[in-house]
C-alpha positions as CSV (number, residue, x, y, z in Angstrom):
1,X,-9.6,24.3,-12.7
2,X,-7.2,21.5,-13.4
3,X,-8.4,18.0,-13.7
4,X,-6.1,15.6,-11.7
5,X,-5.4,12.3,-13.2
6,X,-6.3,9.2,-11.2
7,X,-3.6,7.4,-9.3
8,X,-3.9,4.4,-11.8
9,X,-2.3,6.6,-14.4
10,X,0.8,7.1,-12.3
11,X,4.0,5.2,-13.3
12,X,3.9,3.2,-10.1
13,X,6.8,1.1,-9.1
14,X,9.0,2.2,-11.9
15,X,12.2,4.2,-12.3
16,X,11.9,7.3,-14.6
17,X,15.0,8.3,-16.5
18,X,16.0,11.9,-16.8
19,X,16.2,15.2,-15.0
20,X,14.2,15.1,-11.8
21,X,12.6,18.6,-12.3
22,X,11.4,17.7,-15.8
23,X,10.1,14.3,-14.7
24,X,8.2,15.7,-11.7
25,X,6.6,18.4,-13.8
26,X,5.3,15.7,-16.2
27,X,3.5,13.8,-13.4
28,X,-0.1,14.5,-12.3
29,X,-0.5,17.3,-9.7
30,X,-1.5,16.2,-6.2
31,X,-0.8,12.5,-6.7
32,X,1.9,11.7,-4.2
33,X,1.6,10.9,-0.5
34,X,5.3,11.3,0.6
35,X,8.5,12.4,-1.0
36,X,11.9,11.3,0.3
37,X,14.7,13.4,-1.2
38,X,18.4,13.0,-0.9
39,X,19.6,15.8,-3.1
40,X,23.2,16.6,-4.1
41,X,25.2,17.9,-1.0
42,X,27.3,20.4,-2.9
43,X,30.3,19.3,-0.9
44,X,32.7,21.8,-2.5
45,X,35.6,19.4,-2.3
46,X,39.0,20.9,-3.2
47,X,41.3,18.1,-4.4
48,X,41.6,14.5,-3.3
49,X,41.2,13.3,0.3
50,X,43.7,10.8,1.6
51,X,44.0,8.5,4.7
52,X,47.1,8.6,6.9
53,X,48.6,5.6,4.9
54,X,48.2,7.9,1.8
55,X,45.4,5.7,0.3
56,X,42.7,7.8,-1.5
57,X,39.3,8.1,0.2
58,X,36.4,7.3,-2.1
59,X,34.6,10.6,-1.5
60,X,31.7,12.3,-3.3
61,X,33.3,13.9,-6.3
62,X,30.8,13.1,-9.0
63,X,29.7,15.7,-11.5
64,X,26.1,15.6,-10.1
65,X,27.4,17.0,-6.8
66,X,29.2,20.0,-8.3
67,X,27.7,23.4,-8.7
68,X,29.3,26.6,-9.9
69,X,28.2,28.7,-6.9
70,X,25.9,28.8,-3.9
71,X,23.5,30.8,-6.1
72,X,23.4,28.1,-8.7
73,X,22.7,25.5,-6.0
74,X,20.0,27.6,-4.5
75,X,18.3,28.0,-7.9
76,X,18.4,24.2,-8.4
77,X,17.0,23.7,-4.9
78,X,14.1,26.1,-5.3
79,X,13.2,24.5,-8.7
80,X,13.0,20.9,-7.5
81,X,11.2,21.8,-4.3
82,X,8.5,23.7,-6.3
83,X,8.1,20.7,-8.6
84,X,7.9,18.4,-5.6
85,X,5.3,20.5,-3.7
86,X,3.1,20.5,-6.8
87,X,3.0,16.7,-6.8
88,X,2.1,16.3,-3.1
89,X,-1.4,15.7,-2.0
90,X,-2.9,18.4,0.3
91,X,-2.0,16.3,3.3
92,X,1.3,15.0,1.9
93,X,4.7,15.5,3.4
94,X,8.4,15.5,2.5
95,X,11.7,14.3,4.0
96,X,14.9,15.9,2.9
97,X,18.3,14.7,4.1
98,X,21.6,16.6,3.9
99,X,24.9,17.5,5.6
100,X,26.1,20.7,7.0
101,X,27.2,21.7,3.5
102,X,23.6,22.1,2.2
103,X,20.9,21.3,4.7
104,X,20.6,24.9,6.1
105,X,20.2,26.3,2.6
106,X,17.6,23.6,1.8
107,X,15.7,24.3,5.0
108,X,15.4,28.0,4.2
109,X,14.2,27.2,0.7
110,X,11.6,24.7,2.1
111,X,10.0,27.4,4.2
112,X,10.2,30.0,1.4
113,X,8.3,27.5,-0.8
114,X,5.4,27.2,1.6
115,X,6.3,23.9,3.3
116,X,5.6,23.6,7.1
117,X,8.6,22.2,9.0
118,X,7.4,19.4,11.5
119,X,10.7,18.2,12.8
120,X,14.4,18.0,12.2
121,X,16.0,14.7,12.8
122,X,19.6,14.0,13.5
123,X,20.8,10.7,12.0
124,X,23.7,9.9,14.2
125,X,26.0,7.4,12.5
126,X,27.2,4.7,14.9
127,X,30.2,4.0,12.5
128,X,31.1,7.3,10.9
129,X,34.1,7.8,8.6
130,X,36.9,9.4,10.7
131,X,38.3,12.8,10.1
132,X,41.6,11.9,8.5
133,X,43.2,15.4,8.5
134,X,42.5,16.0,12.2
135,X,41.5,19.6,11.6
136,X,37.8,19.3,12.3
137,X,35.3,17.3,14.4
138,X,34.5,13.8,13.0
139,X,31.4,14.4,10.9
140,X,29.2,11.8,12.6
141,X,25.7,12.8,11.6
142,X,23.4,14.0,8.9
143,X,20.2,16.1,9.3
144,X,16.8,15.3,8.0
145,X,13.9,17.8,7.7
146,X,10.4,16.5,7.9
147,X,7.8,19.0,6.5
148,X,4.2,18.9,5.5
149,X,3.0,20.5,2.3
150,X,1.6,23.4,4.2
151,X,0.5,24.6,7.6
152,X,-2.6,22.8,8.8
153,X,-2.1,19.7,6.7
154,X,-3.3,16.5,8.2
155,X,-0.1,14.6,7.6
156,X,0.4,10.9,8.4
157,X,2.2,10.2,11.6
158,X,2.1,6.6,13.0
159,X,3.1,7.6,16.6
160,X,2.3,4.2,18.2
161,X,4.2,2.4,15.5
162,X,7.3,4.4,16.1
163,X,6.9,3.9,19.9
164,X,6.6,0.1,19.3
165,X,9.8,0.3,17.2
166,X,11.5,2.0,20.1
167,X,10.6,-0.7,22.7
168,X,7.6,1.1,24.0
169,X,9.3,4.4,24.5
170,X,8.4,7.6,22.7
171,X,10.7,8.0,19.6
172,X,13.2,10.9,19.9
173,X,14.5,13.1,17.1
174,X,18.0,11.7,17.3
175,X,18.3,8.3,15.5
176,X,21.4,6.1,15.9
177,X,21.7,4.0,12.8
178,X,24.9,2.7,11.2
179,X,26.0,3.7,7.7
180,X,25.9,1.1,4.9
181,X,28.6,-1.6,5.2
182,X,29.1,-5.2,4.4
183,X,26.4,-7.0,2.4
184,X,24.1,-3.9,2.3
185,X,26.7,-1.8,0.5
186,X,26.0,-2.3,-3.2
187,X,29.1,-2.7,-5.5
188,X,29.6,-2.2,-9.2
189,X,31.2,-4.6,-11.6
190,X,34.6,-3.5,-10.5
191,X,33.9,-4.2,-6.8
192,X,33.7,-0.5,-5.9
193,X,30.9,1.3,-4.2
194,X,28.0,1.6,-6.6
195,X,27.0,4.9,-5.0
196,X,29.0,7.1,-2.7
197,X,26.0,8.2,-0.5
198,X,23.9,5.1,-0.4
199,X,21.5,5.3,2.6
200,X,20.9,2.4,5.0
201,X,17.6,0.6,4.6
202,X,17.0,1.0,8.4
203,X,16.7,4.7,7.9
204,X,14.1,4.5,5.2
205,X,12.2,1.7,7.1
206,X,11.8,4.1,10.1
207,X,10.7,7.0,7.9
208,X,8.1,5.0,5.9
209,X,6.7,3.2,8.9
210,X,6.3,6.5,10.7
211,X,4.8,8.6,7.9
212,X,3.1,6.4,5.3
213,X,0.5,3.7,5.2
214,X,0.3,0.6,3.0
215,X,-0.7,1.5,-0.5
216,X,0.6,5.1,-0.3
217,X,2.7,6.5,-3.2
218,X,6.3,7.5,-2.2
219,X,8.4,9.5,-4.7
220,X,12.2,9.7,-4.6
221,X,13.5,12.3,-7.1
222,X,17.1,11.4,-6.5
223,X,16.6,7.6,-6.6
224,X,20.3,6.5,-6.8
225,X,20.6,2.8,-6.2
226,X,17.0,2.5,-5.1
227,X,17.0,2.3,-1.3
228,X,13.6,4.1,-1.1
229,X,12.1,1.9,-3.7
230,X,13.4,-1.3,-2.1
231,X,12.0,-0.5,1.4
232,X,8.7,0.8,0.0
233,X,8.3,-2.4,-1.9
234,X,9.0,-4.5,1.2
235,X,6.5,-2.5,3.2
236,X,3.7,-2.6,0.7
237,X,4.0,1.0,-0.4
238,X,4.2,2.1,-4.1
239,X,7.2,4.0,-5.2
240,X,8.2,6.2,-8.1
241,X,11.9,6.8,-8.7
242,X,13.6,9.4,-10.8
243,X,17.3,8.9,-11.7
244,X,19.3,10.4,-14.6
245,X,22.4,8.2,-14.2
246,X,22.1,5.0,-16.3
247,X,24.6,3.2,-14.1
248,X,22.6,3.9,-10.9
249,X,19.4,2.9,-12.6
250,X,20.8,-0.5,-13.6
251,X,22.0,-1.2,-10.1
252,X,18.6,-0.1,-8.7
253,X,16.7,-2.3,-11.2
254,X,18.7,-5.3,-10.2
255,X,18.2,-4.6,-6.6
256,X,14.4,-4.2,-6.9
257,X,14.2,-7.4,-9.0
258,X,15.5,-9.4,-6.0
259,X,13.4,-7.5,-3.4
260,X,10.3,-9.2,-2.1
261,X,7.4,-7.6,-0.2
262,X,6.6,-8.7,3.4
263,X,3.5,-10.7,4.1
264,X,0.4,-8.5,4.0
265,X,-0.3,-9.1,7.7
266,X,3.3,-8.1,8.6
267,X,3.1,-4.6,7.1
268,X,0.2,-3.4,9.3
269,X,1.5,-1.2,12.1
270,X,0.3,-0.1,15.5
271,X,-2.2,2.8,15.2
272,X,-2.9,5.7,17.6
273,X,-6.1,5.7,19.5
274,X,-6.6,9.3,18.2
275,X,-7.4,7.8,14.8
276,X,-10.3,5.7,16.2
277,X,-13.8,7.1,15.9
278,X,-14.9,9.3,18.7
279,X,-17.6,7.9,21.0
280,X,-19.4,10.3,23.4
281,X,-20.1,8.9,26.8
282,X,-23.7,9.9,26.4
283,X,-24.0,7.3,23.6
284,X,-23.2,4.6,26.2
285,X,-26.0,6.0,28.4
286,X,-28.5,6.3,25.5
287,X,-28.0,2.7,24.5
288,X,-28.6,1.5,28.1
289,X,-25.1,0.0,28.5
290,X,-25.0,2.1,31.7
291,X,-28.2,3.4,33.3
292,X,-28.8,6.8,34.9
293,X,-28.2,6.5,38.6
294,X,-25.6,3.8,38.2
295,X,-22.5,4.3,40.4
296,X,-19.1,4.4,38.8
297,X,-15.9,4.0,40.9
298,X,-12.4,5.4,40.5
299,X,-9.0,3.8,41.2
300,X,-9.0,5.1,44.9
301,X,-12.6,4.4,45.7
302,X,-14.0,7.7,44.4
303,X,-17.6,7.4,43.3
304,X,-19.9,9.3,41.0
305,X,-23.4,8.7,39.6
306,X,-24.3,8.5,35.9
307,X,-26.8,11.2,34.8
308,X,-29.3,11.0,32.0
309,X,-27.4,13.5,29.8
310,X,-24.2,11.5,29.9
311,X,-22.5,13.6,32.7
312,X,-21.5,12.4,36.2
313,X,-22.3,13.9,39.6
314,X,-20.4,13.3,42.8
315,X,-20.7,14.8,46.3
316,X,-18.8,17.9,45.3
317,X,-18.8,18.3,41.5
318,X,-20.6,17.5,38.3
319,X,-19.5,17.4,34.7
320,X,-18.1,15.1,32.0
321,X,-16.4,11.8,32.9
322,X,-13.1,13.6,32.3
323,X,-13.9,16.7,34.4
324,X,-15.3,14.8,37.4
325,X,-12.3,12.4,37.3
326,X,-9.9,15.3,37.3
327,X,-11.6,17.1,40.1
328,X,-11.6,14.0,42.3
329,X,-8.0,13.3,41.6
330,X,-7.0,17.0,42.0
331,X,-5.4,16.8,38.6
332,X,-5.4,19.3,35.7
333,X,-6.8,16.6,33.4
334,X,-8.1,13.0,33.4
335,X,-9.0,10.3,30.8
336,X,-12.4,9.4,32.1
337,X,-12.6,6.3,29.9
338,X,-9.7,4.6,31.8
339,X,-10.4,6.3,35.2
340,X,-14.0,5.1,35.8
341,X,-15.2,1.5,36.3
342,X,-18.6,-0.2,36.8
343,X,-19.7,-3.5,38.4
344,X,-21.3,-6.4,36.6
345,X,-21.8,-9.7,38.4
346,X,-19.2,-8.9,41.0
347,X,-16.6,-7.9,38.5
348,X,-15.1,-4.4,38.3
349,X,-14.9,-3.4,34.6
350,X,-13.5,-0.2,33.0
351,X,-16.0,1.8,31.1
352,X,-13.6,1.8,28.1
353,X,-14.8,-1.7,27.4
354,X,-18.2,-0.2,26.4
355,X,-16.6,2.3,24.1
356,X,-14.6,-0.4,22.4
357,X,-17.8,-2.4,21.9
358,X,-19.4,0.5,20.2
359,X,-16.3,1.1,18.0
360,X,-16.3,-2.6,17.0
361,X,-20.0,-2.3,15.9
362,X,-19.2,0.9,13.9
363,X,-16.3,-0.9,12.2
364,X,-18.6,-3.8,11.3
365,X,-21.2,-1.4,9.9
366,X,-18.6,0.3,7.7
367,X,-17.0,-3.0,6.4
368,X,-18.0,-3.9,2.8
369,X,-20.5,-6.8,2.6
370,X,-19.3,-10.1,1.0
371,X,-20.4,-10.4,-2.6
372,X,-22.7,-13.4,-1.7
373,X,-24.6,-11.3,0.8
374,X,-25.0,-8.4,-1.7
375,X,-26.3,-10.9,-4.2
376,X,-28.8,-12.3,-1.7
377,X,-30.1,-8.8,-1.0
378,X,-30.4,-8.0,-4.7
379,X,-32.3,-11.2,-5.3
380,X,-34.7,-10.4,-2.4
381,X,-35.3,-6.9,-3.7
382,X,-36.1,-8.4,-7.1
383,X,-38.6,-10.8,-5.7
384,X,-40.6,-8.2,-3.9
385,X,-44.1,-7.6,-5.4
386,X,-44.9,-4.3,-7.0
């Protein structure tokens, strides 16, 4: 059985130089929470691309994006995906972005490697580069695949945070975000694009808010100019970047040096109620917060009595707070915590208030004691007679 190194031994918040597969294989197994990968697209460009005015388009024609064949690209893809999966914690996840040139091949390799696809997301570019030759549709989107390490993994998904980002509406799988332009587009010493496929920070912000928590470790095996690292640093996440190109590493280091994290209170996000501890209604009755025989009322004047075992009984049915509420509403399901109310001193109060009170007490019990209080307890124990 392999012994995993503690997270403290990880090269956190650094850029590793070299081949991504070799670098990943040298890192501790099961040590990373999330991977964001922007691998080579294998665009298969044939010759230069020009605009109608005959000016040359700065396209992706670097050596790192060129492969001898689809078979060579597939071998590379399978190798880096295997190395990445070894690094993920059991409940870790991966995001891979690509274009129509490569994303379908990557998607098949993901599934073959044992990953479990959770969603595909269409990043729709609000300002795409036009199709200059007029022989195809304007390529206005890229595809992201979000996958857990395996089926059944308890991956991180901050549903409520994404909903808040989307003005209170459930986040869809088509994201409209502009490509990098203006001040966000990094330039080299000659004033040219520092990287041809630099991703917008808005895209990484959404991904990291949605699928990581503060303090998580995010790995980017194709670090480029460091968008993943910059956003991770701002959001209070740890990053590990891998980049073989010295020029890109230099740009990324300069970028990260001027990136500052947000205030600690600002990186907390809205959490789902599903993550809160479960409180049975019977616990409310056991603790005397509601008494057997007490009458609860529904939104349309429905009534039911509390029973000693934490169930309810009405004129026509009995069961849990959810079952009785659903029966009285004629609905397939019901959230009894928000459906039922009780009276105190003339006020109508939702029973969910009682659940939140118990949860607050549970949280207080789990919170670490201040050092001074622990010292007082230790002193008192030492003063006890034998």
